[in-house]
BALUM-449105 format. One line per field, with one value per residue (C-alpha): y, z negated, x negated. Coordinates in nm, 4 decimals. Each point is the difference from the previous one (the first is absolute). Layout:
v = c(Y:...);
w = c(Z:...);
u = c(X:...);
# end
This chain:
v = c(0.0000:0.3484:0.3045:0.3726:0.1650:0.3700:0.2403:-0.0322:-0.3782:-0.0868:-0.2787:0.0689:-0.2780:-0.3715:-0.3029:-0.1090:-0.2050:-0.2076:-0.0841:0.2254:-0.0080:-0.1354:0.2330:-0.0942:-0.1077:0.2501:0.1373:-0.1589:0.1260:-0.3362:-0.0766:-0.3219:-0.1775:0.1762:-0.0853:0.0218:0.3452:0.0379:0.3680:0.1800:0.2177:-0.0888:0.3240:0.3297:0.3040:0.3562:0.2517:0.3212:0.0618:0.3537:0.1937:0.3123:0.0211:-0.1722:-0.1117:-0.2103:-0.1954:-0.0921:-0.2177:-0.0895:-0.1670:-0.1385:0.1804:-0.1121:-0.1272:0.0300:0.3189:0.0337:0.2803:0.0650:0.2355:0.1715:0.3368:0.2279:-0.0078:0.3768:0.1335:-0.3014:0.0502:-0.3088:-0.1007:-0.2637:-0.1097:-0.2241:-0.2217:-0.1793:-0.1391:0.1672:0.3487:0.1667:0.2767:0.1893:-0.0291:0.2278:0.1468:0.2073:0.0279:-0.3279:-0.0166:-0.3617:-0.2366:-0.3657:-0.2083:0.0065:-0.2235:0.0309:0.0462:0.1082:0.2721:0.1099:-0.0934:-0.0090:0.1337:-0.0508:0.3094:-0.0418:0.3718:0.1921:0.2601:0.1875:-0.0582:-0.2805:-0.2326:-0.1830:-0.0812:-0.2297:0.1981:-0.0520:0.0702:-0.0169:-0.2314:0.2263:0.3543:-0.0429:0.2025:-0.0592:-0.0215:-0.0951:-0.3209:-0.0484:0.2180:-0.1243:-0.3458:0.0555:-0.2686:-0.1884:-0.2776:-0.0233:-0.2882:0.0204:-0.2841:-0.1285:-0.3492:-0.2127:0.1406:0.3029:0.1354:0.3771:0.0663:0.1521:-0.1387:0.1911:-0.0234:0.2941:0.1251:0.0861:0.3794:-0.0141:-0.2230:-0.0311:-0.3785:-0.1769:-0.1800:-0.1182:0.1717:-0.0408:0.2948:-0.0950:0.1470:0.2116:0.1747:-0.1765:-0.1335:-0.3057:-0.1551:-0.3453:-0.0343:0.2368:-0.0485:-0.2696:-0.1770:0.2828:0.2557:0.1176:-0.1744:0.0399:-0.2084:-0.1454:-0.3053:-0.0905:-0.3550:-0.0443:-0.1775:0.3205:-0.0525:0.2780:-0.0634:0.2855:0.0348:0.1112:0.1506:0.0224:-0.2932:0.0653:0.3305:-0.1631:-0.0564:-0.3257:0.0114:-0.2255:-0.0731:0.0173:-0.1340:0.2191:-0.1706:0.0716:0.2534:-0.2211:0.0071:-0.3133:-0.0345:-0.1740:0.0013:0.1899:0.0123:0.2254:0.3283:0.2505:0.3376:0.2744:-0.0100:-0.3791:-0.1267:-0.2920:-0.1379:-0.3254:-0.2636:-0.0137:-0.3017:0.1664:-0.3045:0.1942:0.3455:0.1377:0.1941:0.2549:-0.0126:-0.0155:-0.3149:-0.0605:-0.1080:0.2151:0.3000:0.0086:0.0210:-0.3196:-0.1178:-0.2591:-0.1880:-0.0802:-0.2343:0.1841:-0.3027:0.0214:-0.2110:0.0316:0.3287:-0.0564:0.2297:-0.0207:0.2875:0.1569:0.3202:0.0562:0.3287:0.2102:0.1606:0.1712:-0.1659:0.2097:-0.0886:-0.3173:0.0574:-0.2121:0.1390:0.0190:-0.3253:-0.2795:-0.1238:0.3208:0.2030:0.3044:-0.0255:0.3098:0.0564:0.3293:-0.0359:-0.1569:0.2860:0.2424:-0.2072:-0.2725:-0.1406:-0.3561:-0.1676:-0.3594:-0.2717:-0.2992:-0.3668:-0.1320:-0.3484:-0.2070);
w = c(0.0000:0.0872:-0.1910:0.0048:-0.3424:-0.0135:-0.2597:-0.2069:-0.0049:0.2534:0.2485:0.3407:0.2235:-0.0229:0.2225:0.0961:-0.3061:0.1643:0.3047:0.3070:0.2600:0.3391:0.2468:0.3526:0.2683:0.2825:0.1324:-0.2743:-0.3275:-0.1614:-0.3405:-0.0826:-0.3217:-0.2388:0.0252:-0.2480:-0.0073:0.1891:-0.0490:0.2090:-0.2898:-0.2657:-0.1962:0.0020:-0.2041:-0.0347:0.1660:-0.0190:-0.2255:-0.1375:0.0680:-0.1557:0.3028:0.2937:0.0863:0.2689:0.1101:0.3647:0.1057:-0.1025:0.1270:-0.1915:0.0452:-0.0860:-0.3539:-0.2175:0.1552:0.1739:0.2250:0.0150:0.1156:-0.2571:-0.1048:-0.2416:-0.3189:-0.0531:0.3498:0.1603:0.3048:0.1917:-0.0422:0.0231:-0.3371:-0.1242:-0.3093:-0.1708:-0.3530:-0.0923:0.1149:0.2800:0.2151:0.2910:0.3331:0.1953:-0.1137:0.2253:0.3807:0.0341:0.1046:-0.0059:-0.0602:-0.0143:0.0266:-0.0087:0.0611:-0.0419:0.2691:-0.2129:-0.0596:0.0841:-0.0764:0.2805:-0.0961:0.2045:-0.0391:0.1988:0.0103:-0.0079:0.2612:0.2755:-0.0057:-0.2508:0.2627:-0.2546:-0.0069:-0.1152:-0.2306:-0.1267:-0.3678:-0.1112:-0.2966:-0.1068:0.0451:0.0476:0.3218:0.2279:0.3771:0.2665:0.1814:0.2326:0.0284:0.1057:-0.0146:-0.3433:-0.1591:-0.2991:-0.0681:0.0781:-0.0139:0.0870:0.2095:-0.1401:0.1371:0.3088:0.2941:-0.2006:-0.1100:0.0311:0.0681:-0.2037:0.0296:-0.0920:0.0330:0.1260:0.3068:0.3553:0.0341:0.3450:-0.0526:-0.3760:0.0362:-0.3140:0.0390:-0.1347:0.1362:0.0069:-0.0297:0.1337:-0.1018:0.3173:-0.0994:0.2495:-0.1078:0.1434:-0.0817:-0.1479:0.0323:0.0419:-0.0056:-0.1161:-0.2362:-0.1758:-0.1715:-0.3107:0.0147:-0.2926:-0.1729:0.2255:-0.0471:0.2454:0.0845:0.1152:0.3171:0.1243:-0.1119:-0.1901:-0.2586:-0.0747:-0.2606:0.1462:-0.2664:0.2075:0.2376:0.2622:-0.1759:-0.3157:-0.3539:0.0771:0.0001:0.2027:0.0895:0.3688:0.1749:0.2814:0.2561:0.3659:0.0355:-0.1497:-0.3355:-0.1716:-0.3328:-0.2517:-0.2700:-0.0893:-0.2819:-0.2214:-0.1733:-0.0300:-0.1341:0.2325:0.1222:0.0116:-0.2057:0.1653:0.0028:0.0826:-0.2336:0.0100:0.2336:0.2200:-0.0243:-0.1413:-0.0266:-0.3517:-0.0039:-0.2579:0.0270:-0.1909:-0.1292:0.1982:-0.3091:-0.2904:0.2057:-0.2215:0.1587:0.1053:0.1879:0.2755:0.2198:0.3639:0.2067:0.3019:0.2121:-0.1122:-0.2401:-0.3494:-0.1882:-0.3627:-0.2901:-0.2225:-0.2440:-0.1420:-0.1988:-0.2978:0.1372:0.3111:0.0282:0.3359:0.1785:0.2457:0.1797:-0.0155:0.1463:0.0245:-0.0803:0.2556:-0.1490:0.0176:-0.3144:-0.1922:0.0456:-0.1323:-0.0690:-0.0824:-0.1886:0.0396:-0.3178:-0.2862:-0.2366:0.2871:0.2278:-0.0514:0.2069:-0.0642:0.1109:0.1022:0.0547:0.2144:-0.0718:0.1780:0.1536:0.1264);
u = c(0.0000:-0.1214:0.1218:-0.0575:0.0052:0.0826:-0.1427:0.3193:-0.0258:0.2704:-0.0659:0.1458:-0.1301:0.0594:-0.0256:0.3510:0.0909:0.2710:-0.2081:-0.0272:0.2715:-0.0905:0.1602:0.0833:-0.2357:-0.0370:0.3281:0.2159:0.1466:0.0820:-0.1555:-0.1852:-0.0966:-0.2423:-0.3684:-0.2838:-0.1640:-0.3259:-0.0642:-0.2608:-0.1182:-0.2570:0.0318:0.1872:-0.1024:0.1231:-0.2348:0.2038:0.2990:0.0251:0.3201:-0.1525:-0.2303:0.1709:0.3530:0.1680:-0.3054:0.0467:-0.2935:-0.3529:-0.3160:-0.3008:-0.3308:-0.3527:-0.0482:0.3090:0.1351:0.3365:0.1244:0.3724:0.2744:0.2209:0.1368:-0.1788:0.2086:-0.0307:0.0605:0.1768:-0.2179:-0.1068:-0.3621:-0.2688:-0.1359:-0.2783:0.0146:-0.2885:-0.0260:0.3278:-0.1035:0.1982:-0.1474:0.1541:-0.1805:0.2351:0.3335:0.2234:0.0010:0.1924:0.3650:0.1168:-0.2942:0.0996:-0.3159:-0.3785:-0.2988:-0.3739:-0.2647:-0.2949:-0.0998:0.3551:0.3570:0.2560:0.3441:0.3176:0.2201:0.3210:0.0899:-0.3298:-0.0868:0.1803:0.3783:-0.0515:-0.1439:-0.2144:-0.3697:-0.2731:-0.2276:-0.3538:-0.0599:-0.3620:-0.0610:-0.2883:0.1349:0.3744:-0.0148:0.3002:-0.0473:0.2567:-0.0908:0.2968:0.3113:0.3423:0.1607:0.1636:-0.2203:0.1410:-0.2506:-0.3709:-0.2480:-0.3686:-0.1389:-0.3275:-0.0544:0.0486:0.1898:0.1154:-0.3394:-0.0521:0.3687:0.2824:0.3511:0.3126:0.3769:0.2014:0.1825:-0.0981:-0.0481:0.1603:0.3037:0.0404:-0.0094:-0.1228:-0.3297:-0.3326:-0.3111:-0.3766:-0.2376:-0.3431:-0.3324:-0.0104:0.3235:0.2268:0.3398:0.1697:0.3347:-0.0344:0.3763:0.2962:0.3750:0.2395:0.0090:-0.1907:0.2234:-0.1893:-0.3380:-0.2379:-0.2624:-0.2704:-0.2234:-0.2765:-0.1046:-0.3595:0.1166:0.1665:0.3582:0.1766:0.2697:0.2366:0.2733:0.3327:0.2255:0.3173:0.0271:0.2690:0.0694:0.1382:-0.1285:-0.1779:-0.3797:-0.2254:-0.3593:-0.0880:-0.3088:-0.1324:-0.2223:-0.0808:0.2788:0.2697:0.1807:0.1280:0.1810:-0.2248:0.2681:0.3146:0.2519:-0.2148:0.0790:-0.2794:-0.0942:-0.1171:-0.2625:-0.0205:-0.2970:-0.1813:-0.3543:-0.1798:-0.1392:-0.3831:0.0022:0.2651:0.2249:0.2955:0.1511:0.0530:0.3260:0.1147:0.3780:0.3289:0.1674:0.3188:0.1945:-0.1209:-0.1153:-0.3080:-0.3416:-0.1731:-0.3080:0.0261:-0.2430:0.0703:-0.2234:-0.1384:0.0924:0.3638:0.2015:0.1416:-0.0133:-0.1004:0.0768:-0.3068:0.0477:0.3144:0.0298:0.2250:0.1303:0.0136:-0.3415:0.0597:-0.2880:-0.1944:-0.3243:-0.2093:-0.3456:-0.3132:-0.3444:-0.2803:-0.1302:0.2575:0.1678:0.0751:0.3181:0.1816:0.3736:0.2032:0.3241:0.1831:0.2060:-0.1975:-0.0958:0.0410:-0.2202:-0.2595:-0.2857:-0.1157:-0.3201:0.0627:-0.2604:0.0952:-0.0444:-0.3066:0.0233:-0.2900);
# end
């Protein structure tokens, strides 16, 4: 059993005590018999949890050492900002100048922030924020980006992926920004409606979390490959943006979502090859899950809650299997 203990002694996280639900295989909503838990996480600790400094934590990403960078609002001014937490101390890297930041990732020595409404006529932008100085610099304007993931390995190296909308048509899509500044559409159009949350497989496939499949409340994971989109699994309910990441061996997607029955937050795993969706962690309350982001080195993640004590960032370490 893995638990998080808050400063006041409450425990908010538990492994599903009655056995995790096995949700449907791809394209089905039928439930199956419970299975024994096989959680992807070895440990989970609080990295930032101080409502006197920051509120409504949106997303986070682990940095070098024990540090975590995250998006939140300054508790005094309520302005959006990028903050850094290490050993319980929170410092502001850049506060103000943001409009609607949803996600961030690390590409040292900078952070990349997706702000869906920054810039001229609220067209959105990807923004650099220096880890060292906090200086903000536009990287790419337009596209209304919601989620951003930096490619570091395999076919995705030296590229930045983001979800947003075509500046010309407004069509939802997933895009790749190359090192030379060029942008190409990985995939645009149906079944994408509100894509967010991106995970990159070393073989070139892209997995994206769709929060509104067919324009409804059902969430799904889609696999993008060679200009096609296929449903990996559906029947989920998610926060926004959709928090997804890969296990260290890239055999499964870790999904931060909402339990279909209790409406409390839960964590699921989904095999990248398709098959049963397994609930591996349940929460005792609705924590308003936000981002789930892997560090530059595989196996460490940041998970964010927008509600717990005004916003909390957790550092999560994955189980390692030989």
